[in-house]
N, C-alpha and C positions, 0 to 999 in steps of 0.2 A: 270450844268445839267447832264453831263456825269458821274460825281461822284455819283449823286443821283440815276441815272439809274443803275449804277454799284452796289451801296449799296442795291438797291431793289433786284437785282438778287442774291447777296450774302445772303441777309436776307431771301429770299424765299428758297434758297437751305438749309440754316441753319435750317429753320423751318421744311422743309421736312425730314431732317436727324435727327431731335431731337427725341430721344427715348421716352421722356415724352409725346410728342404730339401723338405718336402712341398709347401709353398706354391709354391716355385719350379718344382717338377716339374709340379704341377697347372696353374700359370700357363702353362708351356710347352706342355702338352698342350691346354689351352684355346685358346691362340693358334693351334696347329696345326689344331684342329677348325674354328675360326672361318675360317681361311684356306681350308680345304677346302670349306666350305659357303657361302662368299660367292658369289652368282651371278655368272657372267661377263656382261659388258656389251659389246655390239657397238657400236663407235664408228667413225665415218667419219674418214678421214684429211683430210677437207675441212670447210669451215665453211659451214653452210647459212644462206642469207639469203632471207627471204620478201619478195615484192613484191605489192602490191595495186594494180592499175592501173585508174583510172577514165578515163584519157585515151584517146579513140578515134582520135587522129590517127595516120596511117600511120607517121610518123617515130618516135613514141614506141613503137608496137607493134613496129616493126623493131628499135629499140634494145633493148627488153626481150627479144625473141627472141634477139638476139645474146648478151646477157648469160646467158640460160638455157642456151644451147648452147655457151658458151665453156668451155674447159678452164682452170680457174683454181683457186687455193687457196680461193676462195669458190664455193659452189654456189648460184647464184641460181635461184629457182623461184617460180612465181606461185601465189597463193591466191585464193579466190573471195570472201572477205568478211573484215571486220575481226574478226569473232567467231572465225573459223577461225585467224587469225593469233595472237590473244590466247590461244586454247586451246593452240596449239603452243608458245607462249612459256611458258605456265604449266606445261606438261609437260616443259619443258627441251629440246624438239626443235630450237628455234631461239632465238637470243639477240638478233637484230636484224631489223627489218622496215621497209619503206618503203611509204608510201601516196601514190601519184601522183594529184593532183586532176584533175578534168575540165578540158579545154582548157589543160592545162599547157604543151604545146609551143607553141601559138599565142601564149599570153600571155608565154612566156619570151623571145620575140623583141622584146618591148617591156618593158624592165627596169622602167619606172615603174609598170607594171600587172601585174607578174609574180606568179605563184602559188608558194607554197612547198610543197615535198615534206615530208610529215610523217614524221619518223624516230622509230621506237619501238625501244628497246633495254632489255635487262635489265642489272643490274650485272655479270653474267657476261660481257657483251660486251667491256667494257673498251675498250682502244685499237682493237680490231678493228672497232668500229662506224665510226670515222672512216676507216679504210682501205677498208672496203666502200663508204662514201659516195663516196670518191674514184673508185672503180671505176665506180659507177653514174653519177655526174655526168659522167665523162669520155665515156661513151657518149651521154648525152642532149644535153649542150651542144656536142658535136662537130657534131651536126646543126643545132641552133639557131644556133650560131655561124656556120656556113657561110651559112645563109639571111640572118642579120643582116648579114654582110659583103656579100653580094650586094645586099641592099636599099640599103645605104649607097653602094655603088659605082654603083648605078642612079641614086640621087638626085644623085650628083656628076657624072653623065654619063660615067662611065668604061666602061660597058658599052653598046656600040653595036650589037652583033650577037650571034647565037647562038655564033659562033666565040669572041668575047670571054668569053661565059658559060662555054663548055666549058674555055677556058684557065684561068679562075678556079677552076673545079671541080678541074682537074688540079693546079694549084699548091696549092690548099687541102688536097687529099688528101695530097700529098707532104709538106706541112709539119705536118699535124695528125694524120694517120692512123698514128701510131706504135703500136707494140705495147703492149698493156696491161701495166702494171707487174707485176701479179700473175698474168698468164696463164702457162699451162704449154704450151709449144710442142712439136710433134712427136707429139701425141696425137690420135687420131681418135675422134670421138664423145665423149659425156659419160662421164667415168670416175668420177664421184662415187660412184655406187652400187657400183662394182667395187672401189674402194680402201677397204677397211675393215679394222679390227683388233679382235681380241677381247682384252679385258683385265679384270683384277680390281683391286679396291682392294688395294693392297700393304700388308700388315702386316709391320712390321720384326722378324720372328721372329729373324733373324740377329743383330740388335743386342741384343735381349733375351737371347738365348742367351749372347752374349759377356759381358753384364752378370751373368748368373746364374752362369756358370762362375767368374768372378772373385769373386763374392760367396761362393760355396762355398769358394774358397781362403781367403778372409778368415775364414770360420768355422773352418777348419782351424787357422789361426794362433791364433785365440782359444782353441781347445781345447788346443793345445800350450802356450800361455802359462799356462793354468789349471793344467796338470800341472806346469809349471816352477815356479809359485808354491808348489805343494804338495810341492816338492823330490823329485819322483819320479825326476828325471834327475840327482840330485846326484852320484852316483858314476860317471856315464857320462863317457867321453872326448868330445872335441869332435866327432869324426866320427860317433860313436854318437848324439850329440844331433842332428846334422844328419839322420841316418837316421830318428830318431824324428819330427822335424818333417816329414820327407818322408812318413812313414806317416800322420801326423795330417792333412796337407793332401790326400794322395792319396785317402783314403777318402771325402772330400767332393767333390773335383774330378773324379775319374774317372767316377763315376755321372752327374754333371751333364753331362759332355761326351758320354757315350753317349746320354743322353736327347736332347740337342741334335742330335746327328748323326741319330738316328732321326726327329726332327721334320723335319729338312731332307729326308730321303729320302721321307717320307710326303707332304710338301707340294710335292715336286719343286723345292725351292729350289735355285738355282744356287750351289754351294759347292765349295771345294777341300778334299778330305778331309785332305790332308797339311798344309794351312794350319791347319785346325781342331786337328789333333794338335800342330802346332808351337806354336799359340797356347796350348794347354794346358800345354806344357812351359815356355813363356815366363812364363806366369802362375805356374806352380809355382816357377820359379827366383826370380822377384821376391818371391813370398810367403815363401820360405825366407829371403831376405835381410832382409825386414821382420821376420820372427819372431826371427831372430838379433839384429837391431839392438835390438828391445825387450827381449830376454832379457839383453843385455849392458848395458842402461842402469844407470848407477851410482846407483840410487835404492832405497830400502828399502820403498817402497810396493808395492802389488800391481801387477805388470806387466800381468796380464790385465785388472785393473780400469781401468788407464790406457787400454789398447787398446780395451776395450769402450766407454769414454766417448767416444773419438775416432771409433769405427767408424760411428755413424749419420751424422755430418757427412761423413765420407769417402765413404760409400755414396751420399749425395745428390749429391756432386760427381761421382762415377763415373756416376751416372744422367744428369746434365746433360751430361757429356762423352762419353756413349755414342753420341750421334747419334740416339737414339730421338725426342727432341723437336725438336732443332735440328740443322740441317745444319752440320757442322763447317767446310765450305768457306766459309761466310759469316762465320766467326769472324775476329777480328783476328789478325795474326801472333803477338802476345803470347800469346793464348789457344790458338792452334794449337800453339805450343811447350809451353805449360803442359799440354796434353792428353796429353803423353807419359807423365806420371806416373799417368795413369788408363788402364790397359790396355784397357777396353772401347772406347775411342776408336779403336783400330786393329784391331778385330775385324771 
């Protein structure tokens, strides 16, 4: 019993003097403070699209008004100049903009002499630019298409009276005036400015905590193997040796777990206390098995030296499989199954 109490004191002092323990604690506290002081950013649930309209035709003005008042995943709004549009793009307020040239609507009825709408987008727009273009052009060309159809019918002598013209308008509206693909129905007024969310840049404190807890356990294994090589446990029975390795790992892993839980509470990180405690015991059990396996290796070389040589490579793999850098969901089935031997992957 005295030996066990003595080893507990020695292990505790060893853990308190370990530079790596201080590095992990400081890193956890730093990430916690970083998460606390990152400013919140107000983001809209919708995608702003800027429009600069030089076309004074009633049809274009009407189409733009419909776009700006439509409830859609896109929030179309007008700007007064190209300079204003570019400034908003530079500040990140908008990723896509359209410049409609003068006499666009009149010229669009004559394809051989039509004018082009200038599309300006930043790399952040991605595929959204083409989707917004579809929404814009569906409004504009629905009107020009109707007039072009009416003109062709008149030239062919198919419209002989106002009644024929009204019938054409009715048929055209029924066939083309379908609901916009990206419209949100059942909403009154423009909801763009009302539907916003506040968010921060997410720092994966949870993933780092899982990695640090397991790293602390590995440090405990190394301390146990070092004592094992020095034959401190030579006269102890099997269960007493397991108890000793439990002490060695516990004095490392318990403080790191408590620091992690404290960081979750301070940063309001969503976590399950019982799962964190369960993870600690899972890691503890796996570490005991690893420590016993190395202690029982039939080699005469230093067991702690072998473990210390393999430890850096294993820690790098633990980091890669922790989910800090890469989302494990995107891994192949082989690597997903392989991640089981790295406990940080399921924290």
